[in-house]
C-alpha positions as protocol buffer text, in pm:
chain_id: "A"
residue {
  index: 1
  type: MET
  ca { x: 807 y: 3084 z: -915 }
}
residue {
  index: 2
  type: ALA
  ca { x: 712 y: 2759 z: -743 }
}
residue {
  index: 3
  type: ILE
  ca { x: 981 y: 2506 z: -656 }
}
residue {
  index: 4
  type: ALA
  ca { x: 754 y: 2200 z: -678 }
}
residue {
  index: 5
  type: ARG
  ca { x: 396 y: 2078 z: -735 }
}
residue {
  index: 6
  type: PHE
  ca { x: 212 y: 1907 z: -448 }
}
residue {
  index: 7
  type: SER
  ca { x: 113 y: 1554 z: -553 }
}
residue {
  index: 8
  type: LEU
  ca { x: -16 y: 1354 z: -256 }
}
residue {
  index: 9
  type: VAL
  ca { x: -18 y: 1278 z: 114 }
}
residue {
  index: 10
  type: ALA
  ca { x: 138 y: 942 z: 205 }
}
residue {
  index: 11
  type: LEU
  ca { x: 15 y: 738 z: 501 }
}
residue {
  index: 12
  type: ASP
  ca { x: 224 y: 476 z: 679 }
}
residue {
  index: 13
  type: CYS
  ca { x: 35 y: 152 z: 742 }
}
residue {
  index: 14
  type: PRO
  ca { x: 88 y: -224 z: 786 }
}
residue {
  index: 15
  type: ASP
  ca { x: -101 y: -327 z: 465 }
}
residue {
  index: 16
  type: PRO
  ca { x: -107 y: -62 z: 191 }
}
residue {
  index: 17
  type: ARG
  ca { x: -334 y: -255 z: -47 }
}
residue {
  index: 18
  type: SER
  ca { x: -609 y: -310 z: 208 }
}
residue {
  index: 19
  type: LEU
  ca { x: -597 y: 46 z: 345 }
}
residue {
  index: 20
  type: ALA
  ca { x: -604 y: 182 z: -12 }
}
residue {
  index: 21
  type: ALA
  ca { x: -911 y: -38 z: -81 }
}
residue {
  index: 22
  type: PHE
  ca { x: -1083 y: 114 z: 224 }
}
residue {
  index: 23
  type: TYR
  ca { x: -1021 y: 469 z: 98 }
}
residue {
  index: 24
  type: GLU
  ca { x: -1103 y: 366 z: -260 }
}
residue {
  index: 25
  type: THR
  ca { x: -1449 y: 264 z: -141 }
}
residue {
  index: 26
  type: MET
  ca { x: -1486 y: 577 z: 73 }
}
residue {
  index: 27
  type: THR
  ca { x: -1382 y: 826 z: -197 }
}
residue {
  index: 28
  type: GLY
  ca { x: -1494 y: 649 z: -514 }
}
residue {
  index: 29
  type: GLY
  ca { x: -1135 y: 678 z: -635 }
}
residue {
  index: 30
  type: SER
  ca { x: -926 y: 412 z: -802 }
}
residue {
  index: 31
  type: ILE
  ca { x: -591 y: 252 z: -735 }
}
residue {
  index: 32
  type: LYS
  ca { x: -357 y: 368 z: -1011 }
}
residue {
  index: 33
  type: GLU
  ca { x: -11 y: 267 z: -896 }
}
residue {
  index: 34
  type: SER
  ca { x: 139 y: 0 z: -677 }
}
residue {
  index: 35
  type: THR
  ca { x: 468 y: -181 z: -640 }
}
residue {
  index: 36
  type: ALA
  ca { x: 504 y: -553 z: -707 }
}
residue {
  index: 37
  type: ARG
  ca { x: 505 y: -630 z: -333 }
}
residue {
  index: 38
  type: ASP
  ca { x: 228 y: -379 z: -263 }
}
residue {
  index: 39
  type: ASP
  ca { x: 457 y: -192 z: -23 }
}
residue {
  index: 40
  type: TRP
  ca { x: 349 y: 130 z: -199 }
}
residue {
  index: 41
  type: VAL
  ca { x: 2 y: 198 z: -338 }
}
residue {
  index: 42
  type: ARG
  ca { x: -131 y: 523 z: -487 }
}
residue {
  index: 43
  type: LEU
  ca { x: -501 y: 602 z: -481 }
}
residue {
  index: 44
  type: GLU
  ca { x: -622 y: 855 z: -737 }
}
residue {
  index: 45
  type: THR
  ca { x: -922 y: 1027 z: -578 }
}
residue {
  index: 46
  type: GLY
  ca { x: -1031 y: 1227 z: -882 }
}
residue {
  index: 47
  type: THR
  ca { x: -1000 y: 1554 z: -690 }
}
residue {
  index: 48
  type: GLY
  ca { x: -637 y: 1628 z: -775 }
}
residue {
  index: 49
  type: ALA
  ca { x: -531 y: 1532 z: -422 }
}
residue {
  index: 50
  type: ASP
  ca { x: -418 y: 1169 z: -420 }
}
residue {
  index: 51
  type: ILE
  ca { x: -339 y: 945 z: -124 }
}
residue {
  index: 52
  type: GLY
  ca { x: -32 y: 722 z: -106 }
}
residue {
  index: 53
  type: PHE
  ca { x: -2 y: 425 z: 129 }
}
residue {
  index: 54
  type: GLN
  ca { x: 338 y: 288 z: 228 }
}
residue {
  index: 55
  type: ARG
  ca { x: 415 y: -26 z: 424 }
}
residue {
  index: 56
  type: ASP
  ca { x: 572 y: 22 z: 765 }
}
residue {
  index: 57
  type: ALA
  ca { x: 654 y: -311 z: 927 }
}
residue {
  index: 58
  type: ASN
  ca { x: 674 y: -135 z: 1265 }
}
residue {
  index: 59
  type: TYR
  ca { x: 351 y: 59 z: 1225 }
}
residue {
  index: 60
  type: GLN
  ca { x: 183 y: 173 z: 1545 }
}
residue {
  index: 61
  type: PRO
  ca { x: -133 y: 380 z: 1538 }
}
residue {
  index: 62
  type: PRO
  ca { x: -77 y: 738 z: 1653 }
}
residue {
  index: 63
  type: GLU
  ca { x: -204 y: 837 z: 1993 }
}
residue {
  index: 64
  type: TRP
  ca { x: -467 y: 1106 z: 1991 }
}
residue {
  index: 65
  type: PRO
  ca { x: -423 y: 1393 z: 2047 }
}
residue {
  index: 66
  type: ASP
  ca { x: -42 y: 1403 z: 2068 }
}
residue {
  index: 67
  type: GLY
  ca { x: 8 y: 1234 z: 1728 }
}
residue {
  index: 68
  type: THR
  ca { x: 314 y: 1023 z: 1803 }
}
residue {
  index: 69
  type: PRO
  ca { x: 467 y: 853 z: 1612 }
}
residue {
  index: 70
  type: GLN
  ca { x: 476 y: 1035 z: 1274 }
}
residue {
  index: 71
  type: GLN
  ca { x: 234 y: 867 z: 1035 }
}
residue {
  index: 72
  type: ALA
  ca { x: 229 y: 1086 z: 726 }
}
residue {
  index: 73
  type: HIS
  ca { x: 448 y: 1296 z: 501 }
}
residue {
  index: 74
  type: LEU
  ca { x: 403 y: 1519 z: 196 }
}
residue {
  index: 75
  type: ASP
  ca { x: 525 y: 1441 z: -156 }
}
residue {
  index: 76
  type: PHE
  ca { x: 609 y: 1710 z: -412 }
}
residue {
  index: 77
  type: ASP
  ca { x: 683 y: 1653 z: -783 }
}
residue {
  index: 78
  type: VAL
  ca { x: 988 y: 1818 z: -941 }
}
residue {
  index: 79
  type: ALA
  ca { x: 1133 y: 1799 z: -1291 }
}
residue {
  index: 80
  type: ASP
  ca { x: 1491 y: 1814 z: -1164 }
}
residue {
  index: 81
  type: LEU
  ca { x: 1587 y: 1659 z: -830 }
}
residue {
  index: 82
  type: ASP
  ca { x: 1915 y: 1847 z: -799 }
}
residue {
  index: 83
  type: ALA
  ca { x: 1753 y: 2185 z: -865 }
}
residue {
  index: 84
  type: GLY
  ca { x: 1463 y: 2101 z: -631 }
}
residue {
  index: 85
  type: GLU
  ca { x: 1705 y: 1994 z: -360 }
}
residue {
  index: 86
  type: ALA
  ca { x: 1906 y: 2314 z: -388 }
}
residue {
  index: 87
  type: ALA
  ca { x: 1589 y: 2523 z: -374 }
}
residue {
  index: 88
  type: VAL
  ca { x: 1438 y: 2356 z: -64 }
}
residue {
  index: 89
  type: LEU
  ca { x: 1771 y: 2361 z: 119 }
}
residue {
  index: 90
  type: ALA
  ca { x: 1796 y: 2733 z: 43 }
}
residue {
  index: 91
  type: ILE
  ca { x: 1462 y: 2801 z: 213 }
}
residue {
  index: 92
  type: GLY
  ca { x: 1544 y: 2605 z: 531 }
}
residue {
  index: 93
  type: ALA
  ca { x: 1493 y: 2232 z: 466 }
}
residue {
  index: 94
  type: THR
  ca { x: 1745 y: 1972 z: 582 }
}
residue {
  index: 95
  type: LYS
  ca { x: 1830 y: 1664 z: 378 }
}
residue {
  index: 96
  type: ALA
  ca { x: 1753 y: 1345 z: 569 }
}
residue {
  index: 97
  type: GLU
  ca { x: 2040 y: 1101 z: 624 }
}
residue {
  index: 98
  type: ALA
  ca { x: 1847 y: 800 z: 490 }
}
residue {
  index: 99
  type: GLN
  ca { x: 1793 y: 824 z: 114 }
}
residue {
  index: 100
  type: PRO
  ca { x: 1645 y: 493 z: -10 }
}
residue {
  index: 101
  type: ALA
  ca { x: 1613 y: 590 z: -379 }
}
residue {
  index: 102
  type: PRO
  ca { x: 1794 y: 921 z: -435 }
}
residue {
  index: 103
  type: ASP
  ca { x: 1781 y: 896 z: -816 }
}
residue {
  index: 104
  type: GLU
  ca { x: 1399 y: 877 z: -803 }
}
residue {
  index: 105
  type: TRP
  ca { x: 1303 y: 1065 z: -484 }
}
residue {
  index: 106
  type: ARG
  ca { x: 1473 y: 1239 z: -195 }
}
residue {
  index: 107
  type: VAL
  ca { x: 1371 y: 1286 z: 165 }
}
residue {
  index: 108
  type: PHE
  ca { x: 1399 y: 1617 z: 347 }
}
residue {
  index: 109
  type: LEU
  ca { x: 1288 y: 1762 z: 679 }
}
residue {
  index: 110
  type: ASP
  ca { x: 1102 y: 2090 z: 704 }
}
residue {
  index: 111
  type: PRO
  ca { x: 1228 y: 2353 z: 949 }
}
residue {
  index: 112
  type: VAL
  ca { x: 1051 y: 2182 z: 1242 }
}
residue {
  index: 113
  type: GLY
  ca { x: 1134 y: 1824 z: 1144 }
}
residue {
  index: 114
  type: HIS
  ca { x: 835 y: 1701 z: 939 }
}
residue {
  index: 115
  type: PRO
  ca { x: 954 y: 1473 z: 657 }
}
residue {
  index: 116
  type: PHE
  ca { x: 866 y: 1545 z: 295 }
}
residue {
  index: 117
  type: CYS
  ca { x: 985 y: 1404 z: -36 }
}
residue {
  index: 118
  type: LEU
  ca { x: 1078 y: 1550 z: -371 }
}
residue {
  index: 119
  type: ILE
  ca { x: 977 y: 1306 z: -647 }
}
residue {
  index: 120
  type: LYS
  ca { x: 1129 y: 1317 z: -996 }
}
residue {
  index: 121
  type: VAL
  ca { x: 860 y: 1331 z: -1264 }
}
């Protein structure tokens, strides 16, 4: 049985609204969700794989090909955050120290340190 359902890839960027507009034009998708300050924007692509854009005031483009700093993370939807947390910890994830909105979403690190979030749906 699956622990969670993959929902989107989130990209760090300095201006989520404008980057989402770029990808909206590229994919023919549509912006379906954003925060009041546009620090988070979700682009629905129509393919079942959405793209999220989150503001990072310290954004620096990654260097190719080494990819530093981290610019993306995966989001997974779960019905129950506590059950999802227990399940991912049991298979080797680590809970990140910083938890900005733990009642809505939680941040974890995969076994090699990539961040991912469990989102309550």
